[in-house]
C-alpha positions in Angstrom: -28.6 0.0 26.9 -25.5 -2.0 27.9 -22.0 -0.7 27.9 -21.1 -2.9 25.0 -24.0 -1.7 22.8 -23.2 1.9 23.5 -19.7 1.7 22.1 -18.9 3.0 18.6 -18.8 0.5 15.7 -15.7 -1.7 15.3 -13.2 -0.3 12.8 -10.4 -2.9 13.3 -10.6 -6.5 14.4 -7.9 -9.1 14.9 -8.8 -12.7 15.4 -6.2 -15.2 16.6 -3.3 -13.3 15.1 0.1 -14.9 15.4 3.5 -13.7 14.1 7.1 -15.1 14.3 10.4 -13.9 13.0 13.3 -16.1 11.8 16.8 -15.1 12.5 19.2 -17.7 11.3 18.0 -21.0 12.8 16.2 -19.3 15.7 12.4 -18.6 15.4 11.1 -16.0 17.8 7.4 -15.8 18.5 6.3 -12.2 18.6 2.4 -12.4 18.8 0.6 -15.3 20.4 -2.9 -15.8 18.9 -3.9 -12.3 19.7 -7.5 -11.1 19.3 -9.0 -7.6 19.8 -11.4 -5.0 18.4 -10.7 -1.3 18.0 -13.6 1.1 17.9 -14.1 4.0 15.5 -13.7 7.6 16.7 -11.5 6.7 19.6 -7.9 7.0 20.6 -6.8 3.5 21.6 -3.3 3.2 23.2 -1.3 0.0 23.2 1.3 0.2 25.9 4.0 -2.1 27.1 7.8 -2.5 27.3 10.1 -2.4 24.2 10.0 -5.8 22.4 6.6 -6.8 23.7 5.1 -7.0 20.1 3.0 -3.8 20.1 4.7 -2.3 17.0 4.3 -5.6 15.2 0.6 -5.6 16.1 0.2 -2.1 14.7 2.0 -3.1 11.5 -0.3 -6.1 11.0 -3.5 -4.1 11.8 -2.5 -1.4 9.3 -1.6 -3.8 6.5 2.2 -3.0 6.6 2.8 -6.7 7.5 0.9 -9.9 7.0 0.3 -12.2 10.0 1.5 -15.8 9.9 -1.9 -16.9 11.2 -5.3 -15.4 12.1 -7.6 -12.9 10.4 -7.5 -9.1 10.3 -10.5 -6.9 9.2 -10.2 -3.2 8.7 -13.2 -1.1 7.8 -14.9 -4.3 6.7 -12.0 -5.4 4.5 -10.3 -8.7 5.0 -6.6 -7.6 5.0 -5.4 -11.2 5.4 -6.8 -12.1 2.0 -5.3 -9.1 0.1 -2.2 -9.2 -2.1 0.5 -6.6 -1.8 -1.0 -4.3 -4.5 -4.4 -4.4 -2.8 -2.9 -3.6 0.6 -1.0 -0.7 -0.8 -4.1 0.7 -2.4 -6.0 0.2 0.9 -3.3 2.1 2.9 -3.2 4.9 0.3 -7.0 5.5 0.4 -7.8 4.8 4.1 -4.8 5.1 6.4 -2.4 7.7 7.8 0.8 7.0 9.6 2.9 8.9 12.2 6.3 7.4 13.2 8.9 8.2 15.9 11.4 9.4 13.3 9.1 12.0 11.6 10.2 10.9 8.1 10.4 14.4 6.7 12.3 15.5 3.5 15.1 17.9 4.4 14.7 20.0 1.3 10.9 20.6 1.6 9.1 23.1 3.7 6.2 22.2 6.0 3.6 23.0 3.4 5.3 20.9 0.7 5.8 18.0 3.1 2.0 17.8 3.8 0.9 18.5 0.2 3.2 16.0 -1.5 1.3 12.7 -0.7 -2.0 14.2 -1.8 -0.9 14.2 -5.4 -0.9 10.4 -5.2 -4.6 10.6 -4.4 -5.2 12.5 -7.6 -5.6 16.0 -6.2 -4.5 18.9 -8.2 -1.7 21.2 -6.9 -4.3 23.8 -5.8 -6.5 21.2 -4.1 -3.5 19.7 -2.3 -2.4 23.1 -1.1 -5.8 23.9 0.4 -5.9 20.6 2.3 -2.3 21.0 3.4 -2.9 24.5 4.8 -6.0 23.3 6.6 -4.2 20.4 8.2 -1.3 22.5 9.3 -3.7 25.0 10.8 -5.3 22.1 12.8 -2.0 21.3 14.4 -1.1 24.9 15.1 1.6 25.3 12.5 0.1 27.4 9.7 2.3 30.3 10.6 5.4 28.2 10.2 4.5 26.4 7.0 7.3 27.9 5.0 10.0 26.5 7.3 12.1 23.4 6.5 12.7 20.6 9.1 16.1 22.1 10.1 14.3 25.2 11.3 11.6 23.3 13.3 11.8 21.8 16.8 11.3 18.1 17.4 7.7 18.7 18.5 7.0 20.8 15.4 8.4 18.2 13.1 6.1 15.6 14.6 3.1 18.0 14.2 4.0 18.4 10.5 4.1 14.6 10.3 0.6 14.5 11.9 -0.7 17.2 9.5 0.7 15.1 6.6 -1.4 12.2 7.7 -4.5 14.3 8.5 -4.4 15.9 5.1 -5.3 12.6 3.5 -8.5 12.6 5.6 -7.9 8.9 6.6 -10.4 6.8 8.4 -7.6 5.0 10.2 -4.6 6.7 11.8 -1.7 4.7 13.2 1.0 6.2 15.4 4.1 4.2 16.3 6.0 5.7 19.3 5.0 9.3 18.3 6.3 10.9 21.5 9.5 8.9 22.3 11.8 11.5 20.8 10.0 14.5 22.4 10.2 16.3 25.7 7.2 16.1 28.1 5.4 19.2 26.8 5.8 18.4 23.1 4.7 14.8 23.8 1.5 16.1 25.6 0.7 18.3 22.6 1.1 15.5 20.1 -1.1 13.0 22.0 -3.7 15.6 22.5 -3.8 16.4 18.8 -4.3 12.7 18.1 -7.1 12.5 20.6 -8.9 15.5 19.0 -8.5 14.0 15.6 -10.5 11.0 16.9 -13.1 13.2 18.5 -13.6 15.8 15.8 -13.1 13.7 12.6 -14.4 10.3 13.9 -11.0 8.9 12.9 -9.9 5.6 14.5 -6.6 6.3 16.1 -4.4 3.5 17.2 -1.2 4.5 19.0 1.5 2.2 20.4 4.0 3.5 23.0 5.9 2.6 26.1 5.6 6.2 27.3 3.6 6.3 30.5 2.8 10.0 30.1 0.3 9.1 27.3 -2.0 6.9 29.4 -4.1 9.8 30.7 -4.8 11.0 27.1 -6.4 7.9 25.7 -10.0 6.6 25.6 -8.8 3.0 26.0 -5.7 1.3 27.2 -4.4 -2.1 26.1 -1.4 -3.4 28.0 0.8 -5.9 26.2 3.6 -8.1 27.4 5.4 -10.9 25.6 3.1 -10.8 22.6 -0.1 -11.0 24.6 -2.7 -8.5 25.8 -2.6 -8.5 29.6 -5.3 -5.9 30.3 -7.9 -3.9 28.5 -9.6 -1.0 30.2 -11.5 2.1 29.2 -10.3 5.4 30.8 -12.0 8.4 32.2 -12.3 11.6 30.1 -8.8 12.1 28.8 -6.8 15.2 29.8 -6.2 17.9 27.3 -3.4 20.4 26.4 -3.8 23.6 24.5 -1.9 23.4 21.3 -2.1 27.1 20.7 0.2 27.7 23.7 2.7 25.1 22.5 6.3 26.0 21.6 
């Protein structure tokens, strides 16, 4: 069996994707005919300096933005042919998101933060609570689920955000600079959780970051610069960090 044939199935595929932004009369090219495939059940890290186009690539692969040119397929769906309503429905049913800024509601405790989006999936309050507790337990925060964001550390806030995404049981999980606001130990915990999500749930995890500490925790590393992929390499068995010992 060849190395290519032993890889998991492709969950995300971009073909000739280009993107530009217009500011006044100046057009800036962000992505230059970029093509790649992302495999299911893996943590793929897209690394590169700020402004290289990696967050734009994540937004296009997740359906948050449309490319100017090229094709994007996610879970067998042609995202480039969908209208806004169809894209919103796809994201609701199949994707989870983790961002740099946590995006938590100040007035809600951790359990409420995680359970709230589940109501949009049609779950009852009781069903949403069961899923939310399970997700918080998975990120090591079930004992702190009654606390509000002001009572949590930065690392804990990000773990709540991950639990919120996990509770939806998404097939695709997108993380945009999830560790840039965290110290080294908290950052290690977050990326290890994302890797375990890929391994234990078979979730496709795509993470973009310019944080070099994350490289040793990914299955695959794509390096970007100036809107192009410069290198693509698979990594050895990623390092791990025990979430149970985390602050």
